[in-house]
C-alpha positions in Angstrom: 61.3 71.7 -57.1 62.6 70.3 -60.2 65.1 67.9 -58.1 62.4 67.0 -56.1 60.4 65.8 -59.2 63.2 64.1 -60.7 63.5 61.9 -57.5 60.2 60.8 -57.6 60.9 60.0 -61.0 63.7 57.9 -61.0 62.0 56.1 -57.8 59.3 55.1 -59.9 61.5 54.2 -62.8 63.5 52.0 -60.5 60.4 50.2 -59.0 59.3 49.4 -62.3 62.4 48.0 -63.3 62.6 46.0 -60.5 59.5 44.2 -60.9 60.3 43.9 -64.5 63.5 42.2 -64.1 62.7 39.7 -61.2 59.3 38.7 -61.0 59.6 36.2 -58.3 60.4 38.6 -55.5 58.5 38.3 -52.6 56.1 41.3 -52.0 55.5 41.9 -48.5 51.9 43.4 -47.5 51.8 45.4 -44.3 48.5 45.2 -42.4 47.5 48.2 -40.2 47.3 46.7 -36.3 44.7 48.9 -34.4 46.4 50.2 -31.4 45.3 49.1 -28.1 43.7 52.4 -27.7 41.5 51.9 -31.1 37.8 51.6 -30.7 37.9 48.2 -32.6 39.6 46.6 -29.8 37.1 47.6 -27.5 34.2 46.0 -29.5 36.4 42.6 -29.5 36.3 42.5 -25.8 32.6 43.5 -25.5 31.9 40.5 -27.7 34.0 38.2 -25.5 32.3 39.5 -22.2 28.8 38.7 -24.3 30.1 35.0 -25.2 31.0 34.5 -21.5 27.6 35.6 -20.6 25.8 33.5 -23.0 27.9 30.5 -21.7 26.6 31.1 -18.2 23.1 31.5 -19.2 23.2 28.3 -20.9 24.8 26.6 -18.2 22.1 28.0 -15.6 19.5 26.6 -18.1 21.1 23.2 -18.4 21.3 23.1 -14.6 17.5 24.1 -14.3 16.7 21.4 -16.2 18.8 18.6 -14.7 20.4 20.1 -11.6 23.8 18.4 -12.0 25.8 21.4 -11.1 23.9 22.1 -8.0 24.3 18.3 -7.0 28.3 19.1 -7.4 28.3 22.1 -5.4 26.2 20.9 -2.5 28.1 17.7 -2.5 31.3 20.1 -2.1 29.7 22.1 0.6 28.8 19.0 2.6 32.0 17.3 2.2 30.4 14.3 0.8 31.4 12.3 -2.4 28.9 12.5 -5.3 27.6 9.1 -6.5 28.2 8.6 -10.0 24.8 6.8 -10.4 23.1 10.0 -9.1 25.0 12.2 -11.7 23.9 9.8 -14.5 20.2 9.4 -13.8 19.6 13.1 -12.9 19.6 13.1 -16.7 17.0 10.3 -17.3 13.4 10.3 -16.4 13.9 7.8 -13.5 15.9 7.7 -10.5 16.4 4.3 -8.9 18.8 4.2 -5.8 17.3 1.0 -4.3 19.4 -0.9 -1.4 22.5 1.5 -1.7 22.6 2.9 2.0 22.4 6.6 1.3 23.6 8.8 4.2 21.8 12.2 5.3 24.4 14.4 2.9 23.8 12.0 0.1 20.0 12.6 0.1 20.0 16.4 0.8 22.8 16.8 -2.1 20.0 14.9 -4.2 17.0 16.8 -2.9 18.5 20.1 -3.7 19.4 18.9 -7.0 15.9 17.9 -7.6 14.8 21.5 -6.9 16.2 22.3 -10.2 15.4 19.1 -12.4 12.4 19.3 -14.6 13.4 15.5 -16.5 13.2 13.4 -13.5 9.4 11.7 -13.2 9.9 8.6 -10.7 12.1 8.3 -7.7 13.0 5.1 -6.0 14.7 5.2 -2.7 13.6 2.0 -1.4 15.3 0.3 1.6 18.1 2.8 2.4 17.8 3.2 6.1 17.1 7.0 5.6 17.1 9.1 8.7 14.1 11.5 9.7 16.1 14.2 8.7 16.8 12.7 4.9 13.0 11.6 4.5 11.7 15.2 5.5 14.1 16.8 2.8 12.6 14.2 0.7 8.7 14.7 1.4 9.5 18.7 1.0 10.6 18.7 -2.5 7.5 17.4 -3.4 6.1 20.6 -2.3 7.9 22.2 -5.4 9.1 19.8 -7.8 5.9 19.4 -10.0 7.7 16.7 -12.5 8.2 13.8 -10.4 4.9 12.0 -10.4 5.8 8.4 -8.6 7.8 8.3 -5.3 8.9 5.0 -3.1 9.9 5.0 0.3 9.5 1.6 1.0 11.4 0.1 3.7 12.7 2.9 5.2 11.1 3.2 8.6 9.0 6.4 9.0 8.6 8.5 12.4 5.6 10.3 13.1 6.5 13.6 12.3 7.6 12.2 8.7 4.1 10.6 8.4 2.6 13.9 9.6 4.6 15.7 7.0 3.9 13.5 4.2 0.1 13.3 5.1 0.4 17.3 4.5 2.2 17.3 1.3 -0.7 14.5 0.2 -3.2 16.6 0.6 -1.6 19.6 -1.0 0.2 17.9 -4.1 -1.5 17.5 -7.5 1.0 16.2 -9.5 2.0 12.9 -7.3 0.1 10.0 -8.7 2.0 6.5 -7.6 3.0 6.1 -3.8 4.7 3.3 -2.4 5.0 3.2 1.5 5.3 -0.6 1.8 7.3 -1.5 5.3 7.7 1.8 6.3 6.3 0.8 10.2 3.4 3.5 9.8 1.3 1.8 12.5 -2.0 2.9 13.2 -0.9 6.9 13.7 0.8 7.1 10.5 -2.0 5.5 8.8 -4.1 8.0 10.4 -1.9 10.8 9.0 -1.8 9.3 5.5 -5.8 8.5 5.5 -6.1 12.3 6.5 -4.3 13.5 3.5 -5.8 11.0 0.8 -9.3 12.6 1.8 -8.0 15.7 0.1 -6.0 14.5 -2.5 -6.9 14.6 -6.0 -3.9 12.9 -7.8 -2.5 9.7 -6.4 -4.0 6.6 -8.3 -1.6 3.9 -6.8 -1.4 3.6 -3.1 1.0 0.6 -1.4 0.8 0.5 2.4 1.3 -2.9 2.9 3.6 -4.9 5.9 3.0 -1.4 8.0 1.1 -3.2 11.1 -2.2 -1.5 10.7 -4.7 -2.6 13.2 -8.4 -1.5 13.7 -8.0 2.1 14.5 -5.6 2.7 11.2 -8.2 0.8 9.1 -11.2 3.0 10.7 -9.5 6.1 9.6 -8.7 4.7 6.2 -12.6 3.3 5.7 -13.6 7.0 6.0 -11.0 8.5 3.9 -12.4 5.9 0.9 -15.8 7.4 1.3 -14.2 10.9 0.2 -11.7 10.2 -2.1 -12.8 9.3 -5.6 -9.0 9.3 -7.6 -7.4 6.0 -6.2 -7.7 3.2 -8.6 -5.3 0.7 -6.7 -5.0 0.2 -3.1 -2.5 -2.4 -1.5 -3.3 -3.1 2.2 -1.7 -7.0 2.5 0.0 -8.2 5.4 -1.3 -5.8 7.8 -3.7 -6.5 11.2 -6.8 -5.5 9.8 -9.9 -7.2 11.4 -13.0 -6.9 13.2 -14.5 -3.3 13.2 -11.4 -2.5 11.3 -12.4 -4.6 8.5 -16.0 -3.7 8.7 -15.5 0.1 8.3 -13.2 -0.5 5.5 -15.6 -2.6 3.6 -18.2 0.1 4.5 -15.8 2.7 2.7 -15.3 0.3 -0.4 -19.2 0.1 -0.5 -19.4 4.2 -1.2 -15.9 4.4 -3.0 -16.5 4.8 -7.0 -13.1 4.3 -7.9 -10.7 1.8 -6.7 -10.9 -1.2 -9.3 -7.9 -3.4 -7.4 -8.2 -4.1 -3.8 -5.5 -6.0 -2.1 -6.3 -6.9 1.7 -4.5 -10.5 1.7 -2.9 -11.5 4.8 -5.3 -9.7 7.2 -8.1 -11.3 9.5 -11.4 -10.2 8.1 -13.0 -13.3 9.6 -16.7 -13.8 9.5 -17.3 -10.4 10.5 -15.4 -8.9 7.5 -17.2 -11.5 5.5 -20.5 -10.2 6.0 -19.5 -6.6 5.1 -17.8 -8.1 1.9 -21.3 -9.2 1.0 -22.6 -5.8 1.0 -19.3 -4.4 -1.2 -19.9 -7.0 -3.7 -23.5 -6.2 -4.2 -23.3 -2.3 -4.3 -20.0 -1.6 -5.9 -19.8 -1.6 -9.7 -16.3 -0.3 -10.0 -14.1 -2.9 -8.3 -12.5 -5.6 -10.8 -9.8 -7.1 -8.6 -10.2 -8.5 -5.4 -7.5 -10.6 -2.9 -8.8 -12.0 0.0 -6.3 -14.6 0.4 -5.4 -16.0 4.1 -8.1 -13.9 5.8 -9.6 -16.8 8.1 -12.8 -16.9 6.2 -14.4 -20.1 7.2 -17.1 -22.1 5.7 -19.6 -19.7 7.3 -18.3 -16.4 6.3 -17.7 -17.8 2.5 -21.7 -18.3 2.3 -22.0 -14.4 2.5 -19.2 -13.7 -0.1 -21.2 -16.2 -2.6 -24.5 -14.3 -1.9 -22.5 -11.1 -3.0 -21.0 -13.0 -6.1 -24.5 -13.9 -7.1 -25.4 -10.0 -7.5 -22.1 -8.8 -8.5 -21.5 -7.9 -12.4 -18.2 -6.1 -12.5 -15.7 -8.2 -10.4 -13.1 -10.1 -12.8 -10.4 -11.7 -10.4 -11.1 -13.0 -7.1 -8.3 -14.6 -5.0 -9.5 -16.3 -1.7 -6.9 -18.9 -1.6 -5.3 -20.4 2.0 -8.6 -19.7 3.6 -10.5 -22.7 5.5 -13.6 -22.6 3.1 -13.7 -26.3 2.5 -14.3 -27.9 -0.8 -18.1 -27.3 -0.5 -17.1 -23.7 -0.4 -15.1 -24.0 -3.7 -17.9 -25.9 -5.4 -20.4 -23.1 -4.4 -17.7 -20.3 -5.6 -17.6 -22.1 -9.1 -21.5 -23.0 -9.2 -22.0 -18.8 -8.9 -19.0 -18.2 -11.6 -21.1 -20.6 -14.1 -24.0 -18.6 -13.8 -24.2 -16.3 -17.0 -24.2 -13.0 -15.4 -21.0 -13.6 -13.5 -17.9 -11.4 -15.1 -15.4 -13.6 -13.2 -12.5 -14.3 -15.2 -10.2 -15.8 -12.9 -10.5 -17.7 -9.4 -7.4 -18.3 -7.3 -8.0 -21.0 -4.5 -4.3 -21.9 -3.8 -3.7 -23.6 -0.9 -7.2 -25.4 -1.0 -7.3 -28.8 -2.2 -10.2 -29.6 -4.5 -11.7 -33.0 -6.0 -12.3 -34.2 -9.3 -15.7 -33.0 -9.6 -14.7 -29.6 -8.9 -12.1 -29.4 -11.4 -14.5 -31.0 -13.9 -16.7 -27.8 -13.0 -14.1 -25.6 -13.7 -13.0 -27.1 -17.0 -16.4 -26.9 -18.3 -16.8 -23.2 -17.3 -13.6 -22.4 -19.1 -15.2 -24.0 -22.4 -18.0 -21.9 -22.3 -16.0 -18.3 -21.6 -12.3 -17.3 -21.0 -11.9 -18.4 -17.3 -8.8 -19.5 -15.5 -8.7 -21.5 -12.1 -5.8 -21.9 -9.6 -6.5 -24.3 -6.6 -3.9 -26.5 -4.2 -4.3 -29.8 -6.0 -6.8 -32.6 -6.8 -7.5 -35.1 -4.3 -10.5 -37.4 -3.6 -9.5 -38.6 -0.1 -12.0 -38.1 2.8 -8.7 -37.3 5.1 -7.5 -34.3 3.2 -7.5 -30.9 4.6 -10.5 -29.1 3.0 -13.2 -31.9 3.2 -15.9 -30.5 5.2 -16.4 -33.7 7.7 -19.4 -33.7 9.6 -19.0 -34.4 13.4 -19.9 -37.9 15.0 -23.0 -37.7 16.8 -23.3 -39.7 20.4 -25.1 -42.8 19.6 -26.7 -42.7 22.8 -28.1 -39.3 21.9 -29.5 -40.5 18.7 -31.1 -43.3 20.3 -33.0 -40.8 23.1 -33.9 -38.4 20.2 -35.5 -41.2 18.2 -37.5 -42.6 21.2 -39.1 -39.0 21.9 -39.8 -38.7 18.0 -41.4 -42.0 18.3 -43.4 -41.0 21.1 -42.3 -44.2 23.2 -42.0 -44.1 27.0 -39.2 -45.7 28.8 -41.5 -48.2 30.4 -42.8 -49.5 27.3 -39.4 -49.5 25.6 -37.9 -51.6 28.4 -41.0 -53.8 28.0 -40.0 -54.6 24.7 -36.7 -56.0 25.8 -37.7 -57.6 28.9 -39.1 -60.6 26.9 -39.1 -62.6 30.3 -41.1 -60.1 32.5 -37.8 -59.6 34.8 -36.4 -56.5 36.6 -33.5 -56.5 33.8 -32.4 -57.3 30.3 -29.5 -59.2 28.9 -27.3 -57.2 26.5 -28.4 -59.4 23.5 -32.3 -59.0 24.4 -31.3 -55.3 24.7 -29.9 -55.0 21.1 -32.6 -57.5 19.7 -35.2 -54.9 21.1 -33.6 -51.6 19.4 -33.3 -53.6 16.3 -36.9 -54.4 16.5 -37.9 -50.5 17.1 -36.0 -49.4 14.2 -33.2 -47.6 16.0 -31.3 -45.6 13.5 -27.9 -46.7 14.8 -25.2 -49.2 13.6 -25.1 -52.3 15.8 -21.6 -51.4 16.8 -23.5 -48.4 18.4 -26.2 -50.6 20.0 -23.3 -52.4 21.9 -21.7 -49.0 23.0 -25.0 -47.9 24.3 -25.9 -51.2 26.3 -22.3 -51.5 27.6 -22.6 -47.9 28.9 -26.1 -49.0 30.7 -25.1 -52.3 32.1 -24.4 -52.8 35.4 -20.7 -53.3 36.0 -19.6 -57.0 36.4 -23.3 -58.2 36.0 -23.9 -57.8 32.4 -27.5 -57.0 32.5 -29.5 -53.7 31.9 -32.2 -52.7 34.6 -34.9 -50.5 34.4 -34.0 -48.0 36.6 -30.3 -47.6 35.1 -32.2 -47.1 31.9 -34.5 -44.4 33.3 -31.8 -42.8 35.2 -29.5 -42.8 32.6 -32.3 -41.2 30.0 -32.8 -38.6 32.3 -29.3 -37.7 33.2 -28.6 -37.7 29.7 -31.3 -35.5 28.9 -30.3 -33.3 31.7 -26.6 -32.7 30.5 -27.7 -32.4 27.0 -30.1 -29.3 28.0 -27.3 -27.8 30.1 -25.0 -28.1 26.9 -27.5 -26.8 24.8 -28.1 -23.9 27.1 -24.4 -23.0 27.4 -24.2 -23.3 23.7 -26.8 -20.8 23.1 -25.3 -18.4 25.6 -22.1 -18.6 23.4 -23.9 -18.2 20.3 -25.7 -15.2 21.5 -22.6 -13.5 23.1 -21.1 -14.0 19.6 -24.3 -12.5 17.8 -24.3 -9.6 20.1 -20.5 -9.0 19.4 -21.1 -9.4 15.5 -24.1 -7.0 16.0 -22.3 -4.4 17.7 -19.2 -4.5 15.1 -21.5 -4.3 12.2 -23.4 -1.6 14.0 -20.1 0.4 14.9 -18.9 -0.3 11.1 -22.5 0.7 9.5 -22.4 4.4 11.2 -22.2 7.3 8.8 -18.9 7.9 7.7 -18.2 11.1 9.1 -14.5 12.2 8.4 -12.6 13.2 11.5 -12.0 17.0 11.7 -8.8 17.5 10.4 -7.6 19.4 13.7 -7.7 16.3 15.4 -4.6 14.9 13.8 -2.0 17.0 15.9 0.0 17.8 12.8 3.1 19.1 14.0 4.3 19.8 17.6 4.9 23.7 18.1 8.6 23.3 17.1 7.9 21.1 14.2 5.6 24.1 12.8 8.2 26.6 13.2 10.9 24.7 11.3 8.4 23.9 8.3 7.0 27.4 8.1 10.9 28.4 7.3 11.4 25.6 4.7 8.7 25.9 1.6 5.7 28.6 1.0 2.7 26.3 0.2 0.6 29.1 -0.9 2.0 29.7 -4.3 0.3 27.8 -7.1 1.8 25.3 -9.3 2.8 27.6 -12.2 4.5 29.8 -9.9 6.1 27.3 -8.0 7.5 26.2 -11.3 8.5 29.4 -12.5 10.3 30.0 -9.4 12.6 27.3 -10.2 12.6 27.1 -13.9 12.9 31.0 -14.0 16.0 31.5 -12.2 18.9 32.7 -14.4 21.5 31.8 -12.3 22.7 29.5 -9.5 21.9 30.1 -5.9 22.1 27.3 -3.5 19.6 27.7 -0.6 21.2 28.1 2.7 21.4 25.2 5.1 20.1 26.1 9.0 20.3 24.0 12.3 17.1 23.9 14.1 16.5 21.8 17.6 14.0 19.5 17.3 13.7 18.2 21.1 10.1 17.9 20.3 10.4 14.7 18.2 12.3 12.9 21.2 14.3 10.8 18.6 16.3 13.6 16.6 18.2 16.1 18.2 18.8 18.3 15.2 18.0 18.4 11.8 19.2 20.8 8.5 16.4 22.0 6.5 16.5 24.2 3.5 14.7 27.3 2.3 14.2 28.2 -1.4 14.1 31.7 -2.1 10.5 32.2 -3.8 9.4 35.1 -6.2 6.0 34.9 -4.5 5.2 35.0 -0.9 6.4 37.7 1.7 9.7 39.0 0.5 10.7 39.5 4.7 10.3 36.1 5.2 12.9 35.5 2.1 15.5 37.8 3.3 15.4 36.1 6.9 15.8 32.4 5.7 18.7 33.4 3.2 21.7 33.4 5.9 25.2 32.9 4.8 27.0 30.2 5.5 30.6 30.1 7.0 33.2 27.8 6.5 35.8 26.9 9.0 39.0 25.2 7.6 37.8 22.2 5.6 34.2 21.8 7.1 31.1 23.5 6.5 29.8 25.4 9.6 25.8 24.4 9.6 
C-alpha cells in the first residue's frame, strides 16, 4: 500500500515538473470514437436515409410541377433524343414548337411530361405534320392537365377520329380558352364534330377554323351551335366555302348569339342570300363589334340590304367589306349611313374598291366630326375604272317604240308625218326629220341607226310595211325576252325564298347521338386511356398529389376501324378516383428486348 501511494506521488510530481519545465510541449487530446455497434452510429445512418428520402420527395415535387424528369425517362424508353427546346420551355408558361417536324415519339414524350406539368399555359404545335396517333395523345392530355388554356394544332391534317375525339374534349373541358385549328382540313364532317363540342362548351372564347374547306353542311352545324354557345367571343371562319343556305343558317345563328363580338367570314361566298340574312343580324345583334365580309361576292343589290341593317345597328365598330363588286354608289351609301349620328362605326375597310373624290371628301368630313378611319382601293374619277356603276346602253329602236306607245301615236299616223309626198315610201332624210318633229328621245346618230335598220336593201327608202312589220316583230321579240327574263327572275326568287326559309327554320340542335362519335374499336381504346368521370379538382390531385414518379404504361391497340392507322400507342394514367379494377388492368409492365422497347 505504501509503495503504491509512493508511485502515485512520483508520477504526479514528474508530470507537474514536466509541464513546468517545457511549456511548449504539444498536448494530444484523445477523443473517444464510438464503436460500430454504438447507438450514436445508428442515429447518423437514419439521418442520411431521411436526407435521401427528402431529396427524392423534392425531386418528385419538382417533376410534378415541371415534368422534366418524366420527359427524360420516356425519351429513354422510346429511344428518342430529348429536344433541348422542350426541356427549356417545360419550365416556362408557353411551349412553342412550330415547324420543327415532331415525330410521334417526340410528341408522346412531351405529352407524358405535360401530365406532370403545372406551369405551361400555352401549347403551340403548328405545322409539325403530326400523325393521327400523336394528335390523339395531344387531345387526350387536355382531359387531365387543367393548367393549359391555349392550344394550337394549326396546319396539322386532322383525321375524322381526331376531330371526333377533340369534339368530345371540347365539350368536357372547362379550362381551354383559345383553340387554333386553322388549316387542319376539317371539312364538313370535322366542322360537325367541333360544332357538337361547342354546344356544351363553357370556356372557349377564341376559335379559329379558317382554311378548313367548310361548306354548306358544315356551316349549318356551326350556325346551330352558335344559337346555344354563349361564351365564344372571337370566331374566324375565313377562307372556307360558306355560301347559300350555309351562309343563311350561320347568320341566323349570329342573329340569336349574344357573345361573339368579332366575326371573320372573309373569302367565302355569302352573295345575295347571305346579304339578306346579314341585314337581320345587323338589326338584331347588339354585341357584334367587328365584322369582316371581305371578298364575299356581295354585289350592289346585296349591299343594299347590309346598308339597311347598318341604319339600325348601334354596336358595330369595324366593317371590312372590300374586294366586293359593290360599285362606287355602294361605297357612297355606306359612308352616308356612317355619317349618321347614331352610327358607331369607327373604321370602314373597302380595300380593292376604287372610289372617287366625292367619296373621299365625305370620309374626311366624317373624320372631322368623330374618330373614324377609312381604307379604299384608290381614288379615281374615270368612268372606265372598275367600281363605277355603268348603265347598260339601251337599243334605240326599243326606245323609239316605247316613246311612240307612250305618246299614243299610231304607226300609220307616224308614217304620214314622215311621208310628206304622200307616197308609199319615205327617204332616210325625211324619216330622221319626222323623228325630230315628234321629239323622239334619241340622238341623231341613233336615228340614223334606226333608219338604216328599217330601209330596204339597196333602195335607201323606208316603206310603211317595213316600218309596221319592224315594229310588230320588235314588240314580239321584246315580249319573248321579257317573258324569259321574268321566268329567270321568278326562279331566282323561288330559289332565294327556299334558301331563306330553310335557313330561318327553328334552330334545333341535332341529337348528339347522330354524330357517330367513335367506332366500336375506338370506344374501346379511349375507355382505357383516361377516366372523364372525375371532377377538375380530383384530376388535379391525382397528378399533383403523387409522391413518386410512375410512368404510365404504353399499350398497343389495333385500329382497323379507322382504315388509315393500323396501330397506335395510347397511355393510361393510374387514377385515385374511379374503378380500381380498371387501373390494375391498364397498368401492365413493359418489356425490353435488347436495346429496344417492346410495346
